[in-house]
C-alpha positions in Angstrom: -10.1 -3.5 -3.6 -12.2 -2.2 -0.8 -12.4 -3.6 2.7 -15.7 -5.3 1.9 -14.1 -7.0 -1.1 -11.3 -8.2 1.1 -13.8 -9.6 3.6 -15.7 -11.4 0.8 -12.5 -13.0 -0.6 -11.3 -14.1 2.8 -14.7 -15.5 3.7 -14.7 -17.6 0.5 -11.1 -18.9 1.1 -11.6 -19.8 4.8 -15.2 -21.0 4.7 -16.1 -18.5 7.5 -19.2 -16.5 7.5 -18.9 -12.9 6.4 -19.6 -11.7 10.0 -16.8 -13.9 11.3 -14.5 -12.8 8.6 -15.3 -9.1 9.2 -14.4 -9.6 12.9 -11.1 -11.2 11.9 -10.2 -8.5 9.3 -11.2 -5.7 11.7 -9.1 -7.3 14.5 -6.1 -7.6 12.2 -6.4 -3.9 11.2 -7.0 -2.8 14.8 -4.0 -4.8 16.1 -1.7 -3.2 13.5 -3.1 0.3 14.2 -2.7 -0.1 18.0 0.9 -1.5 17.7 2.0 1.3 15.4 0.4 3.9 17.7 2.4 2.4 20.6 5.6 2.6 18.5 5.9 -1.1 17.9 7.0 -2.3 14.4 5.2 -5.2 12.7 6.9 -7.6 10.4 5.1 -10.3 8.5 7.8 -12.4 6.7 7.3 -12.6 3.0 4.6 -9.9 3.0 6.1 -6.8 4.4 6.6 -4.6 7.5 4.8 -1.7 9.0 6.9 0.9 10.7 6.6 4.5 12.0 8.7 7.1 10.3 9.4 10.5 11.7 9.1 13.6 9.5 11.1 16.6 10.4 9.6 20.0 10.9 9.9 22.2 7.8 8.8 25.3 6.2 6.1 25.0 3.5 4.2 27.4 1.3 0.5 27.9 1.0 -0.1 27.4 -2.7 -3.2 29.7 -2.7 -1.7 32.7 -0.9 2.1 32.1 -1.3 2.5 32.6 2.4 5.2 30.6 4.1 4.0 28.3 6.9 5.6 26.2 9.5 4.9 22.5 9.2 5.4 20.7 12.5 7.3 17.4 12.9 5.1 14.3 12.8 5.1 10.6 12.8 3.6 8.7 9.8 2.9 5.0 9.2 5.1 3.4 6.5 4.7 0.0 4.8 7.6 -1.7 3.1 6.8 -4.7 0.9 8.7 -7.9 1.6 10.7 -9.9 -0.9 7.9 -12.5 -1.4 5.3 -9.9 -2.2 7.6 -8.0 -4.5 8.4 -11.2 -6.5 4.7 -12.1 -6.8 3.7 -8.6 -7.9 6.7 -8.4 -10.4 5.8 -11.9 -11.8 2.2 -10.8 -12.4 3.3 -7.6 -14.0 5.7 -9.4 -16.3 3.0 -11.8 -17.3 0.7 -9.0 -18.2 3.5 -7.3 -20.1 4.1 -10.6 -22.1 0.3 -10.7 -22.9 0.6 -7.1 -24.3 3.8 -7.9 -26.3 1.8 -8.5 -29.6 -0.2 -5.4 -29.1 0.3 -2.4 -31.4 1.3 0.9 -29.8 1.1 4.4 -31.1 3.9 7.0 -30.7 2.3 8.5 -27.6 2.2 5.1 -25.9 5.8 4.4 -26.7 6.9 7.8 -25.4 4.9 7.2 -22.2 6.6 3.8 -21.7 10.1 5.2 -22.1 9.5 8.1 -19.7 7.9 6.0 -17.0 
């Protein structure tokens, strides 16, 4: 789903105009971005939490030249899904799997399912 699709769906559900919804969605994203850049964690119960994780400095390798390079430490945003979101996603996944239960699979499909 693209940001424009999200704006369309929220506009339909809230009976706001698309321009009003775009402002709300952009404000939400900007607030999360600003909070994370300030080092503040965000927790939305039932949905998930946004946090900053620190990556240690390490030595990497340039795949093209094989030369060793130093990769500096950095901070990266991290999202962890909440229990409610996990349950909904898992429920939808299980329902789709039940729909496919009567479907015929070839050997390659079965091998793929076992190894995933």
